[in-house]
Every structure is written in structure tokens, then in C-alpha cells.
C-alpha positions in Angstrom: 0.0 0.1 0.1 1.4 3.4 -0.9 1.7 6.0 1.7 2.2 9.7 2.1 5.6 11.0 3.2 5.9 11.7 7.1 4.7 15.1 7.9 7.7 16.2 9.6 9.8 15.6 6.2 8.1 18.8 4.9 8.3 20.9 7.7 10.9 23.3 6.5 9.2 23.8 3.4 5.6 24.7 4.6 4.7 28.3 5.5 4.8 30.0 8.9 1.4 29.8 10.6 2.8 32.3 13.2 6.0 33.2 14.6 6.4 30.0 16.7 4.7 27.2 14.2 4.6 26.1 10.9 1.4 24.8 9.1 0.7 21.1 9.8 0.0 20.6 6.2 0.4 22.7 3.1 -3.2 22.6 1.9 -4.0 24.3 5.5 -1.9 27.2 4.3 -3.5 27.3 0.9 -6.9 27.6 2.6 -5.9 30.2 5.0 -3.6 32.2 3.0 -4.5 32.2 -0.6 -7.9 30.4 -0.7 -9.1 29.1 -4.0 -12.5 29.0 -5.2 -12.2 25.3 -6.2 -10.4 23.7 -3.5 -11.8 20.7 -1.8 -10.5 17.5 -0.2 -12.5 14.9 -2.1 -11.5 11.1 -2.2 -9.5 10.2 -5.4 -7.9 7.4 -6.9 -4.0 7.5 -6.6 -1.7 5.9 -9.1 0.5 3.2 -7.4 1.9 1.5 -10.5 2.1 1.4 -14.4 2.8 -1.5 -16.7 3.3 0.0 -20.3 4.3 -1.8 -23.6 3.5 -1.3 -27.0 0.6 -3.8 -27.0 -1.4 -2.5 -23.9 -1.1 -0.2 -20.8 -2.4 -0.8 -17.3 -2.7 1.2 -14.4 -2.6 0.1 -10.8 -4.6 2.4 -8.5 -5.5 2.7 -4.7 -7.6 5.2 -2.6 -6.3 8.6 -1.5 -7.5 12.2 -1.2 -6.9 15.2 -3.6 -5.2 17.0 -0.4 -2.9 14.2 0.2 -1.3 15.0 -3.2 -1.5 18.6 -2.7 0.6 18.5 0.6 3.4 17.0 -1.2 3.3 18.5 -4.7 3.0 21.9 -3.2 5.5 21.8 -0.9 8.1 20.7 -3.4 7.4 23.7 -5.3 7.5 26.1 -2.3 10.9 24.4 -1.4 12.4 24.9 -4.9 11.1 28.4 -5.1 12.8 29.3 -1.7 15.9 28.0 -2.7 16.3 29.1 -6.4 14.2 32.2 -6.9 16.4 34.9 -5.3 16.6 38.7 -5.5 14.4 41.3 -7.3 12.6 40.3 -10.5 12.5 36.7 -9.6 15.8 36.0 -10.7 16.4 32.0 -11.1 19.5 30.7 -9.4 21.4 27.8 -11.2 19.9 24.4 -10.6 21.2 22.6 -7.4 20.3 20.0 -4.9 21.4 22.3 -2.0 18.6 22.9 0.4 16.1 20.6 -1.3 15.5 18.5 2.0 12.3 17.4 1.2 12.9 16.7 -2.5 15.8 14.3 -1.6 13.8 12.7 1.2 11.5 11.6 -1.5 14.1 10.0 -3.5 13.2 8.4 -6.9 10.3 10.2 -8.3 9.0 7.1 -10.1 8.9 5.2 -6.7 5.1 5.8 -6.2 5.3 4.1 -2.7 6.9 7.2 -1.4 4.1 9.7 -2.0 0.4 10.1 -2.9 0.1 10.5 -6.6 -3.3 11.4 -7.5 -3.1 11.6 -11.3 -5.3 14.1 -13.5 -6.8 13.2 -16.8 -5.6 15.7 -19.3 -7.5 15.4 -22.6 -6.5 17.1 -25.9 -9.7 17.4 -27.9 -9.5 17.4 -31.6 -12.4 18.3 -34.1 -11.3 16.4 -37.4 -12.7 16.7 -40.7 -11.9 16.6 -44.6 -10.8 20.4 -44.0 -8.2 19.4 -41.2 -8.0 19.3 -37.7 -8.4 21.9 -34.7 -8.2 22.0 -30.9 -9.2 24.0 -28.1 -7.2 25.5 -25.0 -8.4 26.7 -21.6 -6.8 29.8 -19.9 -7.0 28.8 -16.3 -8.0 31.2 -13.7 -5.2 31.5 -11.2 -7.6 32.7 -8.4 -9.9 29.6 -8.9 -7.6 26.3 -9.5 -4.6 24.9 -7.7 -2.9 23.5 -10.7 -1.7 25.4 -13.7 -3.4 28.6 -12.7 -2.8 31.5 -15.0 -1.6 29.0 -17.7 -2.9 27.5 -21.0 -4.1 24.2 -20.7 -5.8 21.6 -22.8 -9.4 20.7 -22.0 -10.9 19.1 -20.4 -8.5 18.3 -17.5 -9.5 17.0 -14.2 -8.6 14.7 -11.2 -9.4 11.1 -11.6 -12.1 10.9 -8.6 -15.5 9.4 -8.1 -18.5 11.7 -8.8 -19.9 11.1 -5.0 -18.6 9.8 -1.8 -21.4 7.0 -2.0 -19.9 3.5 -2.3 -22.0 2.8 -5.4 -20.5 5.9 -7.2 -17.1 4.8 -6.1 -17.9 1.3 -8.1 -19.4 2.9 -11.0 -17.0 5.9 -11.7 -13.7 3.5 -11.5 -13.6 4.3 -15.3 -11.2 6.9 -17.0 -13.7 7.7 -19.9 -16.5 8.5 -17.5 -14.5 10.7 -15.5 -13.5 12.4 -18.8 -17.1 12.8 -19.9 -18.1 14.5 -16.8 -15.1 16.9 -17.2 -16.6 17.6 -20.9 -20.1 18.2 -19.3 -18.5 20.6 -16.8 -15.7 22.4 -18.8 -17.2 22.5 -22.4 -21.1 22.7 -21.7 -20.9 24.6 -18.2 -22.9 22.2 -16.2 -22.5 21.9 -12.5 -19.6 19.7 -11.1 -20.6 16.5 -9.2 -19.1 17.9 -6.0 -18.7 14.5 -4.2 -21.4 14.7 -1.4 -24.4 14.5 -3.8 -26.1 11.9 -6.1 -23.8 10.0 -8.0 -23.5 10.9 -12.0 -26.2 9.3 -14.0 -24.6 8.3 -17.2 -27.9 7.4 -18.9 -28.9 11.0 -18.8 -27.7 14.0 -21.0 -25.2 14.9 -21.9 -23.3 11.7 -20.8 -25.5 9.4 -22.8 -24.6 11.3 -25.8 -20.9 11.1 -25.2 -21.2 7.3 -24.5 -23.4 6.6 -27.6 -20.7 8.8 -29.9 -17.7 6.7 -28.6 -19.7 3.5 -28.9 -20.4 4.5 -32.7 -16.8 5.4 -33.4 -17.4 9.1 -33.9 -15.1 9.8 -30.9 -11.7 7.8 -30.8 -9.7 8.1 -27.4 -6.1 7.5 -27.1 -3.5 7.4 -24.3 -0.4 9.0 -25.0 1.4 8.5 -21.7 2.0 9.2 -18.1 3.8 12.2 -17.1 5.3 13.8 -14.0 5.5 17.5 -13.6 9.2 18.2 -13.0 8.8 20.7 -10.2 5.8 19.4 -8.4 5.9 15.6 -9.3 2.1 15.9 -10.0 0.9 13.1 -12.0 -0.9 13.5 -15.6 -2.5 10.8 -17.9 -1.8 12.4 -21.1 -5.0 11.6 -23.4 -6.5 12.7 -26.7 -9.9 12.4 -28.3 -10.5 12.9 -31.8 -14.2 13.9 -32.9 -15.6 13.7 -36.2 -16.6 17.3 -37.2 -20.4 16.5 -37.4 -20.3 14.8 -34.1 -18.2 17.6 -32.5 -20.6 20.4 -33.6 -23.5 18.7 -32.3 -22.4 17.6 -28.8 -20.9 21.1 -28.4 -23.3 23.2 -29.9 -23.9 25.0 -26.9 -20.3 25.2 -25.8 -19.6 28.0 -23.1 -17.0 30.7 -23.3 -16.1 30.3 -19.6 -16.6 28.1 -16.8 -15.6 27.8 -13.2 -11.9 27.1 -14.0 -11.3 29.6 -16.6 -11.8 31.1 -20.0 -11.7 29.1 -23.3 -9.0 30.8 -25.6 -10.2 32.5 -28.7 -8.5 34.0 -31.6 -9.6 36.2 -34.5 -10.9 39.8 -34.2 -13.5 39.9 -36.8 -15.2 36.3 -35.8 -13.4 35.2 -32.7 -13.1 31.3 -32.7 -12.0 28.8 -30.3 -10.8 26.4 -33.2 -7.1 26.6 -33.2 -5.4 24.7 -36.2 -3.6 21.6 -35.2 -0.5 22.4 -37.3 3.1 22.5 -36.5 3.2 26.2 -37.1 0.7 26.8 -34.3 2.2 24.4 -31.9 5.6 26.0 -32.1 4.2 29.4 -31.3 2.3 28.1 -28.3 5.2 26.1 -27.1 7.8 29.0 -27.6 5.2 31.4 -25.8 5.9 30.2 -22.4 2.5 30.3 -21.2 1.4 26.6 -21.9 1.1 24.3 -18.8 3.9 21.5 -19.1 1.3 18.9 -19.4 -0.3 20.5 -22.3 2.8 21.1 -24.0 3.9 17.6 -23.6 0.3 16.2 -24.7 0.4 18.5 -28.0 3.9 17.3 -28.7 3.0 13.7 -28.3 -0.2 14.1 -30.3 1.9 15.7 -33.1 4.5 13.0 -33.2 1.5 10.4 -33.5 -0.9 12.5 -35.6 -1.1 10.0 -38.4 -2.4 7.4 -36.0 -4.7 9.5 -33.9 -6.2 11.4 -37.2 -6.2 8.0 -39.3 -4.2 9.8 -42.1 -1.3 8.6 -44.2 
């Protein structure tokens, strides 16, 4: 059974609660000092192992909580910033292990028994037809979300967790596609999030039923590109891509919102603003060089481009 690191291991990287003591957990400091709009300690599935080869991939998972991951990941980021961001203007000192006590304590970042790794499902959404392929990006609100705030991210993206604390939901929701469908409902269509303490998600109801039917009919093709760790925080990301037939995309997202609880949909063009960004090498290079893409978004876009002939079904 994977475990979280002992609390005293991250003591030096946790903020001060007073002159005499530090916060017991990093999540407590976030709630008190810089409270985010979407910041709740819900149960979630943690990644404990990955078996990956060219034939198939399998994930081993256990139960944890969202704050169990935050307490580790944000403490790592705080420790790194305290040691390497120096002077006025945020000058970055050369990389060094000096002072990274907590980071050294965790050891091998791929040893998932050393910390809680609650993985997010990050989905690159591509609309494809005979005219080409487009994708969408999300400008995530720094005041609302804990991860990738103020950055551009693929959408939808969300923690792999059940829709309710009820046991029936935990059994029914242990499915990555169902988790992603709920994220589509929330981020693309603006529907309320299943917050964890209410009724479980009903996958026979709209819009979830239409997502499921479209995928079963082959109008949505879903791929997993890999499992990644953020180099700074060691957050875990399941990098995935969904390719929609143009007609299916237009039907399912006819009422797509311009903004949601987590941020604003990126749009370009002055005369007729559009959220459809061309899936081309030129656009990807511009985004990556711009420095605003979340690391997981940059990695997912790059991998999708490398495997574009497979995921788009073109020679």
C-alpha cells in the first residue's frame, strides 16, 4: 500500500502559521492564505504503478484524497522556489540540490510508494474533418484552481475521482472515460460539477449518454499518449487525446460555453473570434515558445503531433 511521506519531512517547506509554528499541512496554508475557489479535499484514486508496453497499458490504483497529493506537490514547489528564486525580479539561481531537503527525502520520483500521486486526466480535444483538424485551449484562472493557474491548458482536465462519496458511485465511476465525460459536461457545456457529496452521476442522462453513444459508434476515438510527472511538483498527469468527427463535435458542443468555473476558453481572431485553433506544427511551435502552456499541455500536444497519423487516421 502506497503511503504519504511523514509530515515532519516537509516541515521546512511549509509556510509559517505564526512566529512559533508552521502549518501542519500545505493544504491548510492554501486555504488560509490564498484560498482558491475550487479547492476541496475529496476522495480520489491514486496511481501506485504503471505497466506499459506497445501492446497495452495498465494502471494500478488505490484510494487517497486530493489534499494528500497537494500536501506533497505544493511543498516541493515551495521548497524549490525558496532555494532558487532569488533577488528582485524573480531571478532564477542555477539548478542545485542544495537546500532541497524534502525533495531528496522523496528520492526516486518514479517510486510511487514514497508519496501520494493522484493523477489528472488531461484530454486534448481535436475536431477533425476533411478540411483539417483543430483543437481548443483553456486559460485557467489563477484564483480558482490549484494546478496550472494563469496558464494555458488543454481541456478538459481533472482529477480522477468518483462523482460522489457513496459506495455505489465509487464502483460505477472507476472508469477513465466516465471521468472524462463528466469533465466535458462541466468544462465545455458549463454544467455543475459533481461535487462529491451529492447523488452519483447518471450516465444514462444527458449529456453523458450522448458522449457514450458517440464513442460506441466510433465518432469519438480516444487514445492514451503516456503518463507524465511534472518536473517541479511531481504532479501526475494521464496524457490523453480524443478525436471527434466534425459533425459529432458540432452537435455535442453546439452550446459550448465561453467560460466556466476554472477559466476562459481561448479564442483568436478579431472579426469572428473562434476557439478552433489549427492543429498544425506552426501553431504548436508558437504556443510552446510563448511560455504560457502548462507543462502537461505542451507534452500532450507534442506527443499528439508525433503520432498525428495514427490518431487522425491519415497517411
